[in-house]
N, C-alpha and C positions, 0 to 999 in steps of 0.2 A: 377530615374534609373538610373543608375550604363551607360557610354559609355566609355571604349575604344578605342584608337588610332591606328588606323589597319597603315600599309602601304600603298603608292597607286599601286606601285609596287613590287608588291611577286617570281620578275621572278631576283629580283637582293636585294647585300642587302642593310640594308635604309642608310641610310651617313647623321651620328648625329654633323660632328664635320664644319659644315657652308653649310652645305648640301654640302658638298665638299668630305669626307677622311672620309666610313664606320672609327669604332673599328680598327676594323682585320688590318685594311691599316700605321691606328695608333699607334699600334702594333711591328704591323711588319722597321714600320718607325724612330720607339725610339724605338727600341733594334739596329736596325741599326746606329742610332745614337750616344747612349752610346756603341756600342762596338768598335765608330772609336772612340770618343771621349777618352776611357784609351788606343787604341794603340798607339794614337795622343802625351799619354801624360806618358810614358816609357822615361822606365828612359831616364838623356840628353846627354846618355854617346853614345847613334843614334844617326848620324846629321838626320834633318829638311826628307832631302827625301828619306830615311831609311823610317819614322815613316814612310811619306805620302805616302807610298807607300805599303807601312802592313795596312795599314787598311784603302785602299780601296777597297779590297773588300770587306768587311764585310758592308760597305758604297749602296756597291754596290750589293750584299745577300737583305736589307735589302729594299731602293725603288725593287725588282722583287721581290719582295713575295710582295708586298707588290700592283704592278696598271699588268706587265707581265702576259698573259693569251696563255698558249699550246687548240690548236687542241679548242677553248674555255671554261679554264677547267683553275681557278686558281692557281694560280704558287707552290705557296704552298700544295695544294690536290695534283698535277700532279704530288709532288716528296714522297707526301705519299702510293698515288699510284705506283711509280719506285719504292718504298720501295716493299711495298707487291707486287708487280710479281718479282722483285731481289730473294725473300725472299721465292720464293711453289714449292717448289716442282713441277720440267716441263716431271718427266718422268713418262708416266702412265701405267701402265703394258695391257694386252691384257685376260683378264684369260676368259673363259667358266662363265653361267648359274650358281648361284649357290644355 
Protein backbone atom coordinates (compact mmCIF):
# COMPACT_ATOMS: atom_id res chain seq x y z
CA UNK A 1 0.00 0.00 0.00
CA UNK A 2 1.29 3.46 -0.88
CA UNK A 3 1.56 6.21 1.67
CA UNK A 4 1.44 9.86 0.69
CA UNK A 5 2.67 12.53 3.10
CA UNK A 6 -0.01 15.04 3.96
CA UNK A 7 0.99 18.39 5.47
CA UNK A 8 -0.20 18.76 9.04
CA UNK A 9 -1.48 22.29 8.53
CA UNK A 10 -3.57 22.67 5.40
CA UNK A 11 -4.25 26.38 5.98
CA UNK A 12 -0.65 27.51 5.51
CA UNK A 13 2.12 26.63 3.12
CA UNK A 14 4.43 23.81 4.02
CA UNK A 15 7.70 24.86 5.64
CA UNK A 16 10.19 22.70 3.76
CA UNK A 17 13.48 24.44 4.56
CA UNK A 18 14.34 23.48 8.10
CA UNK A 19 10.72 23.78 9.14
CA UNK A 20 11.14 27.56 9.10
CA UNK A 21 10.85 28.74 5.49
CA UNK A 22 8.56 27.72 2.66
CA UNK A 23 9.66 27.42 -0.96
CA UNK A 24 7.94 30.71 -1.80
CA UNK A 25 9.80 32.54 0.96
CA UNK A 26 13.16 31.10 -0.05
CA UNK A 27 12.63 32.03 -3.70
CA UNK A 28 11.76 35.64 -2.84
CA UNK A 29 14.72 35.94 -0.48
CA UNK A 30 17.09 34.47 -3.09
CA UNK A 31 15.85 36.87 -5.75
CA UNK A 32 16.31 39.77 -3.32
CA UNK A 33 19.83 38.65 -2.40
CA UNK A 34 20.84 38.12 -6.03
CA UNK A 35 19.58 41.55 -7.10
CA UNK A 36 21.20 43.18 -4.07
CA UNK A 37 24.56 41.58 -4.81
CA UNK A 38 24.34 42.52 -8.49
CA UNK A 39 23.72 46.15 -7.60
CA UNK A 40 26.53 46.10 -5.05
CA UNK A 41 28.89 44.77 -7.71
CA UNK A 42 28.22 47.72 -10.00
CA UNK A 43 31.32 49.36 -11.43
CA UNK A 44 33.56 50.81 -8.79
CA UNK A 45 33.02 54.30 -10.21
CA UNK A 46 30.09 54.64 -7.82
CA UNK A 47 31.05 55.05 -4.18
CA UNK A 48 30.04 52.28 -1.79
CA UNK A 49 27.35 54.28 0.07
CA UNK A 50 25.59 54.99 -3.22
CA UNK A 51 25.68 51.32 -4.20
CA UNK A 52 24.33 50.32 -0.78
CA UNK A 53 21.58 52.93 -1.11
CA UNK A 54 20.65 51.60 -4.56
CA UNK A 55 20.67 47.97 -3.44
CA UNK A 56 18.61 48.43 -0.26
CA UNK A 57 15.20 48.47 -2.01
CA UNK A 58 15.88 45.05 -3.54
CA UNK A 59 16.74 43.57 -0.16
CA UNK A 60 13.69 45.14 1.47
CA UNK A 61 11.43 43.97 -1.37
CA UNK A 62 12.72 40.40 -1.14
CA UNK A 63 12.17 40.19 2.61
CA UNK A 64 8.81 41.94 2.38
CA UNK A 65 7.49 39.64 -0.33
CA UNK A 66 8.64 36.66 1.70
CA UNK A 67 7.20 37.54 5.10
CA UNK A 68 4.73 40.46 5.10
CA UNK A 69 0.98 39.94 5.19
CA UNK A 70 -1.66 42.63 4.63
CA UNK A 71 -5.20 41.89 5.77
CA UNK A 72 -4.19 38.24 6.23
CA UNK A 73 -3.10 38.01 2.57
CA UNK A 74 0.52 37.41 1.62
CA UNK A 75 2.13 40.49 0.07
CA UNK A 76 2.89 38.86 -3.28
CA UNK A 77 -0.75 37.82 -3.68
CA UNK A 78 -1.86 41.26 -2.49
CA UNK A 79 0.26 42.95 -5.18
CA UNK A 80 -1.26 40.72 -7.87
CA UNK A 81 -4.76 41.51 -6.62
CA UNK A 82 -3.94 45.23 -6.55
CA UNK A 83 -2.64 45.18 -10.12
CA UNK A 84 -5.72 43.29 -11.30
CA UNK A 85 -7.95 45.79 -9.52
CA UNK A 86 -6.17 48.75 -11.11
CA UNK A 87 -6.45 47.22 -14.58
CA UNK A 88 -10.13 46.38 -14.20
CA UNK A 89 -12.77 48.55 -15.80
CA UNK A 90 -14.54 50.44 -13.05
CA UNK A 91 -17.21 52.33 -14.92
CA UNK A 92 -20.45 50.43 -15.01
CA UNK A 93 -23.26 51.46 -17.30
CA UNK A 94 -26.84 50.86 -16.20
CA UNK A 95 -28.80 49.40 -19.07
CA UNK A 96 -32.33 48.17 -19.32
CA UNK A 97 -33.22 44.51 -19.58
CA UNK A 98 -32.51 43.14 -23.04
